[in-house]
C-alpha positions in Angstrom: 147.3 165.6 155.3 147.3 161.8 154.2 148.7 160.2 151.0 146.5 160.5 147.8 149.0 158.2 146.2 151.4 155.7 148.0 153.5 153.6 145.4 155.4 150.5 147.0 158.4 148.8 145.0 156.0 148.8 141.9 157.7 146.5 139.0 155.8 145.9 135.9 156.7 143.6 133.0 155.2 142.9 129.9 156.7 139.6 128.8 160.5 139.6 129.3 160.3 143.6 129.3 160.3 145.3 132.2 158.9 148.9 132.1 158.8 150.0 136.0 161.2 148.9 138.3 161.3 149.4 141.8 158.8 152.5 141.9 158.3 154.0 145.3 156.9 157.4 145.7 154.3 159.2 148.0 152.2 162.0 146.5 150.4 163.9 149.2 146.9 166.6 148.9 147.4 169.8 148.0 150.8 169.9 146.0 151.6 169.5 142.5 154.1 167.0 141.2 155.8 166.0 137.8 157.5 163.3 136.4 159.7 164.6 133.7 161.2 161.5 131.0 160.9 160.3 127.4 158.6 158.4 125.2 159.3 155.0 126.6 160.8 155.8 130.1 157.2 154.3 131.6 155.3 157.3 133.0 152.4 156.3 130.8 152.3 152.6 132.5 152.9 154.6 136.0 149.5 156.4 135.5 147.9 153.7 134.0 148.8 151.2 137.3 148.5 154.3 139.6 144.3 154.5 138.4 144.1 150.2 137.9 144.1 150.0 134.3 147.2 148.3 134.6 147.6 145.8 137.2 151.6 145.7 138.5 153.8 142.6 138.5 154.9 143.3 141.7 154.4 145.7 144.7 151.2 147.6 145.7 149.1 150.7 144.9 147.5 153.0 147.2 144.7 155.5 146.3 143.3 157.6 149.5 144.0 154.6 151.6 142.7 151.8 149.3 144.9 149.4 147.9 144.0 149.0 144.2 143.1 145.7 143.2 142.1 144.5 146.9 140.1 147.0 148.4 139.7 148.3 145.0 139.5 147.4 141.3 139.8 151.2 140.4 140.6 154.4 141.6 137.8 156.8 142.5 137.5 160.1 142.0 140.0 161.0 140.1 140.3 163.1 136.8 142.2 161.7 134.6 144.1 162.7 130.9 146.0 159.1 129.4 147.3 159.7 126.1 144.8 161.7 123.6 141.6 162.6 125.0 138.9 160.8 123.6 136.0 162.9 122.0 133.1 162.5 119.9 133.8 164.2 116.9 130.6 165.1 115.3 129.3 167.1 118.7 130.2 170.5 120.3 132.5 171.1 123.5 129.6 170.8 125.7 127.8 168.1 124.7 130.7 166.3 125.4 131.4 166.8 128.3 127.3 166.7 129.2 127.5 162.8 127.7 130.6 162.2 129.6 128.6 164.0 133.2 125.6 162.1 132.4 127.1 158.4 133.4 128.0 159.8 136.8 125.2 162.6 137.2 127.5 164.5 140.0 127.5 168.3 138.1 124.6 170.7 136.7 124.6 171.9 132.9 126.0 175.5 135.0 129.0 173.6 136.1 129.9 172.3 132.8 129.7 175.7 131.0 131.8 177.1 134.0 134.8 174.6 133.6 134.5 175.1 129.9 135.1 178.6 130.4 137.8 178.0 133.0 139.9 176.6 130.5 139.5 179.2 127.9 137.1 177.6 125.3 133.7 179.0 124.6 130.7 177.3 126.3 128.0 178.2 123.6 130.4 177.1 120.6 128.6 174.8 118.2 131.9 174.4 116.5 131.9 170.0 116.5 135.3 168.5 118.5 136.3 167.1 115.0 137.3 170.8 114.2 139.0 171.6 116.8 142.8 172.4 117.0 145.1 170.1 119.0 145.4 172.9 122.0 141.6 173.3 122.2 141.2 169.2 121.8 143.6 169.7 124.8 141.8 172.1 127.0 138.9 170.3 126.4 140.6 167.2 127.9 141.5 168.9 131.1 138.4 170.0 131.3 137.1 166.9 131.3 139.2 166.2 134.0 138.9 168.6 136.7 134.7 168.7 136.0 133.8 166.8 138.3 135.8 168.6 141.3 138.2 165.4 142.3 140.4 165.0 144.6 143.5 163.2 142.6 144.3 164.8 139.2 146.8 163.0 137.1 147.7 164.6 133.7 149.7 163.1 130.6 151.4 166.0 128.6 148.8 168.3 129.9 150.4 171.3 128.0 150.6 169.1 125.0 149.9 171.4 121.7 148.9 174.4 123.8 150.3 178.0 122.7 151.4 180.5 125.1 148.2 181.3 126.6 146.6 177.7 126.5 149.8 177.1 128.7 149.0 180.0 130.8 145.3 179.3 131.6 146.4 175.4 132.4 149.3 176.7 135.0 146.8 179.1 136.4 144.3 176.4 136.9 146.1 174.0 138.3 147.7 176.2 140.4 144.1 177.1 142.2 143.3 173.9 142.3 146.1 172.8 144.0 145.2 175.9 146.5 141.9 173.8 146.6 143.5 171.0 148.3 143.9 168.8 145.3 146.8 166.6 144.7 147.8 167.5 141.2 150.5 164.8 139.2 151.8 165.4 135.6 154.0 164.0 133.3 155.7 166.2 130.5 158.7 165.4 128.4 159.8 169.3 128.6 161.2 170.4 132.5 159.6 174.2 131.6 156.3 172.3 132.2 157.4 171.9 135.5 157.4 175.5 136.9 154.0 175.0 138.7 155.3 171.3 140.3 156.7 171.6 144.3 158.1 168.6 143.7 159.8 166.7 140.6 160.5 163.2 139.4 162.9 162.0 136.9 161.9 158.9 135.1 164.2 156.9 133.1 164.3 153.2 132.0 161.5 152.5 134.2 163.0 154.2 137.7 161.5 157.1 139.4 164.1 159.0 140.2 163.7 162.5 143.0 164.2 165.1 142.5 165.4 167.5 140.3 164.8 171.0 142.1 
């Protein structure tokens, strides 16, 4: 199948600081890709560059065959967690996702509830998100990223704050999405989060180095 994401010689500088250095990669459908790296290694900037939030200083980003910044401003049909998911703390899980789903109006109320259950949360609970643990917020963030059934899913630290059961649930969900032919790219500080990945890259000083397997 064609590439979900293709990166050609991506460099990114902020003033005099080089954050991405000659990054080349090809991410295909039906695979899970892992990027391991410390804080400040460039993972989050790379993800923001892929979706169009940040423009590269040089190089080309293609998502589903369209060049970001040329053919389209932002990547379309992408499920995303970059940094901490932001929610309205005064509402429950369902109300938060219902509000976000209303922007594109692609999915039904039942589909929202099904996705909340899929990540191990209670779709009927009235508990406000402001009272959620970090792990519960993280699960809700993953639900938000996948609820509209995107072809491409990009998750920055998806296991952050999850207990063993939460990690198991998320790995199972991502494995099933891979079987459906989705392309999944996830970043982590921890190599053990990468057990479900088909290919693993290491990010260091803005360089993407293949392959830890």
